[in-house]
MIVO-548692 format. One line per 4 residues: number of its first residue (from 0); their letters; for each residue x, y, z of C-alpha. Coordinates in pm, 1 decimal. Layout:
N
NUM = A = X Y Z ~ ... .
// end
This chain:
235
0 = MIAK = 0.0 0.0 0.0 ~ 130.0 343.6 -92.9 ~ 152.4 584.3 196.6 ~ -19.2 918.2 151.9 .
4 = EKRR = 190.4 1229.8 128.8 ~ 171.1 1463.2 427.0 ~ 170.0 1808.3 271.4 ~ 182.5 2144.3 443.0 .
8 = NPRF = 126.4 2327.7 116.3 ~ -128.0 2274.0 -162.0 ~ -7.1 2177.7 -506.3 ~ -110.1 2384.5 -804.6 .
12 = ECSG = -172.1 2254.4 -1152.6 ~ 85.3 2382.4 -1397.8 ~ 229.8 2299.7 -1736.1 ~ 600.9 2248.9 -1776.4 .
16 = TASV = 879.9 2018.5 -1885.6 ~ 1104.6 1813.8 -1659.1 ~ 1398.2 1574.3 -1665.1 ~ 1496.6 1320.6 -1401.0 .
20 = QVTD = 1860.3 1222.1 -1347.9 ~ 1859.0 897.8 -1147.7 ~ 2231.1 818.1 -1167.7 ~ 2528.4 980.0 -1338.1 .
24 = AEAP = 2564.1 671.7 -1557.3 ~ 2210.3 698.8 -1698.1 ~ 2067.9 947.3 -1945.5 ~ 1808.7 1188.0 -1798.8 .
28 = LSAK = 1446.6 1080.5 -1823.2 ~ 1216.5 1324.8 -2002.8 ~ 886.9 1410.2 -1833.9 ~ 598.9 1655.6 -1808.6 .
32 = LVNL = 523.1 1852.1 -1492.9 ~ 161.8 1816.1 -1374.8 ~ 148.7 2009.4 -1048.4 ~ 384.4 2192.0 -813.8 .
36 = SEEG = 412.1 2316.1 -455.9 ~ 685.6 2463.4 -238.0 ~ 754.2 2110.8 -113.0 ~ 724.1 1888.8 -417.5 .
40 = CLIV = 566.2 1808.3 -752.4 ~ 395.5 1545.9 -966.6 ~ 546.1 1443.3 -1300.3 ~ 460.2 1205.1 -1582.8 .
44 = LEKP = 756.6 1031.9 -1747.6 ~ 754.7 992.0 -2124.7 ~ 877.1 632.9 -2084.8 ~ 811.2 395.7 -1790.1 .
48 = KCLP = 1082.5 371.7 -1526.0 ~ 1072.9 170.3 -1205.3 ~ 1165.2 407.6 -919.9 ~ 1126.6 270.0 -566.3 .
52 = PDTI = 980.1 510.7 -307.9 ~ 1244.8 729.6 -137.4 ~ 1475.3 717.8 -441.5 ~ 1682.9 1037.1 -451.8 .
56 = VELT = 1721.3 1199.1 -795.3 ~ 1825.6 1528.5 -950.4 ~ 1515.9 1691.2 -1093.7 ~ 1525.0 1974.1 -1346.7 .
60 = FKVN = 1198.5 2140.8 -1443.2 ~ 1078.1 2452.9 -1620.9 ~ 753.5 2643.7 -1556.8 ~ 655.8 2980.9 -1703.3 .
64 = DVSF = 1005.4 3009.0 -1857.2 ~ 1164.9 2969.9 -1511.5 ~ 1406.4 2674.5 -1468.2 ~ 1491.1 2491.7 -1145.7 .
68 = RVGA = 1736.7 2216.0 -1058.7 ~ 1671.0 2047.1 -725.8 ~ 1741.2 1729.9 -534.7 ~ 1414.1 1536.9 -517.3 .
72 = QARV = 1289.6 1228.9 -332.7 ~ 1032.3 996.4 -488.2 ~ 746.3 971.8 -238.4 ~ 432.6 848.3 -413.8 .
76 = IRSE = 461.8 607.9 -706.6 ~ 122.0 602.8 -877.0 ~ 256.9 410.6 -1176.2 ~ 585.8 356.8 -1360.1 .
80 = TTIG = 523.4 686.6 -1539.7 ~ 343.0 899.4 -1277.4 ~ 558.8 990.1 -976.7 ~ 521.3 1235.1 -690.2 .
84 = FQFP = 839.1 1397.0 -553.7 ~ 929.1 1593.0 -243.6 ~ 1209.0 1850.2 -222.2 ~ 1387.8 1759.5 103.8 .
88 = LLSD = 1677.3 2005.7 70.4 ~ 1651.8 2342.5 -100.8 ~ 1897.8 2629.1 -81.9 ~ 1758.2 2963.2 37.0 .
92 = RVRK = 1802.6 3103.8 -314.6 ~ 1612.8 2822.7 -484.8 ~ 1345.9 2823.1 -213.1 ~ 1281.6 3194.8 -268.2 .
96 = RLAD = 1263.7 3153.1 -646.5 ~ 1023.7 2863.7 -603.0 ~ 815.6 3065.0 -354.1 ~ 789.8 3348.9 -606.7 .
100 = LIEQ = 670.3 3106.9 -875.1 ~ 413.2 2949.7 -641.2 ~ 288.0 3296.8 -549.8 ~ 239.3 3363.1 -920.9 .
104 = LVED = 44.6 3036.6 -956.4 ~ -172.5 3135.0 -658.5 ~ -244.8 3472.9 -817.8 ~ -332.3 3300.2 -1145.2 .
108 = LLAK = -567.4 3066.3 -957.9 ~ -738.9 3356.2 -782.6 ~ -768.3 3547.5 -1109.7 ~ -957.7 3251.2 -1255.7 .
112 = NAIR = -1169.0 3212.7 -942.8 ~ -1475.0 3385.0 -1087.2 ~ -1661.8 3102.2 -1260.5 ~ -1838.1 3242.2 -1566.8 .
116 = PHRE = -2109.4 3031.5 -1732.6 ~ -2141.7 2974.8 -2108.6 ~ -1772.6 2994.1 -2196.0 ~ -1574.3 2701.5 -2332.0 .
120 = QRRY = -1210.7 2590.3 -2372.3 ~ -1089.9 2528.4 -2019.1 ~ -1281.5 2823.3 -1878.7 ~ -1261.5 2690.0 -1525.3 .
124 = PRVE = -949.7 2663.9 -1309.3 ~ -864.5 2308.0 -1211.6 ~ -800.4 2238.6 -847.0 ~ -605.3 1951.3 -694.0 .
128 = CTGS = -827.6 1699.6 -516.9 ~ -835.2 1334.0 -423.9 ~ -1104.7 1071.4 -442.6 ~ -1202.7 734.1 -580.4 .
132 = AAIR = -1320.3 713.3 -941.1 ~ -1414.5 472.1 -1217.7 ~ -1429.3 486.3 -1597.5 ~ -1678.6 285.3 -1803.9 .
136 = VTPE = -1618.9 286.1 -2179.2 ~ -1923.4 79.5 -2281.0 ~ -2223.6 -50.7 -2083.0 ~ -2100.7 -406.5 -2140.1 .
140 = EPPA = -1758.9 -345.2 -1982.9 ~ -1690.3 -342.8 -1609.3 ~ -1580.5 -2.3 -1475.3 ~ -1203.6 55.7 -1462.6 .
144 = PARI = -1096.5 175.0 -1111.7 ~ -910.6 506.3 -1096.0 ~ -821.1 803.3 -875.3 ~ -918.2 1161.4 -948.1 .
148 = VDLS = -620.6 1401.5 -935.9 ~ -772.7 1738.4 -1016.2 ~ -1115.7 1876.0 -1097.1 ~ -1293.9 2174.2 -1245.9 .
152 = AGGC = -1653.4 2244.0 -1341.9 ~ -1546.7 2166.9 -1698.8 ~ -1331.2 1855.7 -1663.8 ~ -1092.0 1646.0 -1457.5 .
156 = LMVL = -768.0 1448.9 -1456.8 ~ -771.0 1081.4 -1356.0 ~ -508.3 813.4 -1293.7 ~ -617.1 459.3 -1377.0 .
160 = RQPK = -506.3 170.6 -1159.3 ~ -429.5 -36.4 -1468.1 ~ -318.1 87.3 -1812.8 ~ -599.7 133.7 -2062.4 .
164 = RLPQ = -590.9 275.9 -2412.2 ~ -866.2 527.2 -2476.8 ~ -903.8 697.2 -2816.5 ~ -876.3 1075.7 -2832.5 .
168 = DALV = -1223.2 1237.6 -2805.4 ~ -1386.1 909.7 -2694.8 ~ -1698.9 953.7 -2481.4 ~ -1706.8 750.8 -2158.3 .
172 = ELAF = -1900.8 739.6 -1834.4 ~ -1713.3 878.3 -1531.1 ~ -1797.0 821.9 -1166.2 ~ -1602.7 994.8 -888.6 .
176 = DVNH = -1633.0 1092.7 -525.1 ~ -1471.2 1410.1 -385.7 ~ -1530.9 1541.0 -32.3 ~ -1795.6 1268.7 10.1 .
180 = LPFR = -1994.6 1404.2 -287.0 ~ -2055.2 1142.0 -559.3 ~ -2085.7 1239.5 -925.8 ~ -2168.7 1045.0 -1241.6 .
184 = VRGQ = -2110.4 1231.3 -1567.8 ~ -2022.8 1183.0 -1932.3 ~ -1657.2 1256.1 -2005.8 ~ -1468.8 1313.2 -2330.8 .
188 = VRAI = -1103.0 1213.9 -2360.8 ~ -905.8 1534.2 -2420.3 ~ -548.9 1485.5 -2289.7 ~ -372.5 1147.0 -2285.2 .
192 = RSDK = -64.4 1207.7 -2067.7 ~ 18.8 837.7 -2031.1 ~ -155.6 501.1 -2054.4 ~ -282.3 562.2 -1699.8 .
196 = MIGF = -319.1 941.3 -1670.1 ~ -600.0 1090.3 -1878.3 ~ -766.8 1431.2 -1886.5 ~ -1140.9 1454.0 -1954.0 .
200 = QFPQ = -1384.6 1728.7 -2042.7 ~ -1748.7 1729.0 -1937.7 ~ -1924.4 1809.9 -2268.8 ~ -2278.9 1792.6 -2134.4 .
204 = LSER = -2384.8 1860.8 -1776.9 ~ -2728.7 1925.6 -1637.4 ~ -2769.7 2259.1 -1463.2 ~ -2811.7 2078.2 -1131.5 .
208 = VRRQ = -2484.8 1884.1 -1167.0 ~ -2302.1 2194.7 -1294.6 ~ -2411.8 2395.2 -989.9 ~ -2303.1 2112.3 -758.8 .
212 = LEDL = -1962.5 2099.5 -927.9 ~ -1921.4 2476.1 -911.4 ~ -2004.1 2473.9 -539.5 ~ -1752.5 2193.8 -482.0 .
216 = IQEL = -1481.1 2373.7 -683.5 ~ -1538.2 2690.7 -482.7 ~ -1507.8 2491.1 -159.8 ~ -1182.2 2330.6 -278.1 .
220 = MDSI = -1037.3 2663.5 -389.7 ~ -1129.4 2836.1 -62.3 ~ -958.0 2552.8 124.3 ~ -641.7 2585.9 -86.8 .
224 = VKRY = -620.8 2961.6 -37.1 ~ -667.0 2920.3 339.9 ~ -397.3 2651.8 354.6 ~ -157.5 2869.5 156.1 .
228 = AKHP = -224.5 3168.8 383.1 ~ -153.5 2957.4 691.3 ~ 177.9 2824.0 559.2 ~ 354.8 3094.3 357.4 .
232 = VAR = 712.5 3028.2 262.0 ~ 970.4 3206.6 476.0 ~ 1138.7 3480.1 275.6 .
// end
């Protein structure tokens, strides 16, 4: 069983590139950055690599044209491509640069906080969350177990327990539970980050379900902002 991370600081969804240097004798592993906090990050490797928990690596990543090189410790192995890292040792200089970037991500999140109806193309900010989930491709198939990683009123990101190939734009049935609120919606495959990590859009939601999702997103965002305010990075 994988132990849960104990985080002081919320992680914020971001888009960036990364490389993982496991040993000096090996070539760096290319990856995509999924989310980031002052204490760690989540990445998706381009090719599978078995990394035991607590493996120490050199991690280089770039977000918003800002590059970082840090020592990182693998903490949560969700699959051989999806890995959560902590930053156990950061210099004061790197910590301040990282704090400035996180502050920018917080400001971006708050700027997107006003949920405006009737706009498309990722109109809603996605917020990190956790909960059980399942994906059903056809009524004849059993649901594939998964975990939900982030959520907005317009879509979500899920990590499957077992690899499954889903065609781009395929319509599936999604079930997930966040903060003890269950949802069942239609989802459209929009971003295939690996054979286990898939981003979905919600192309059709009833007004009742949309309002419930918007209320949940607001609750999650308020919680993140409060957590960030309680644990600012020392400057």
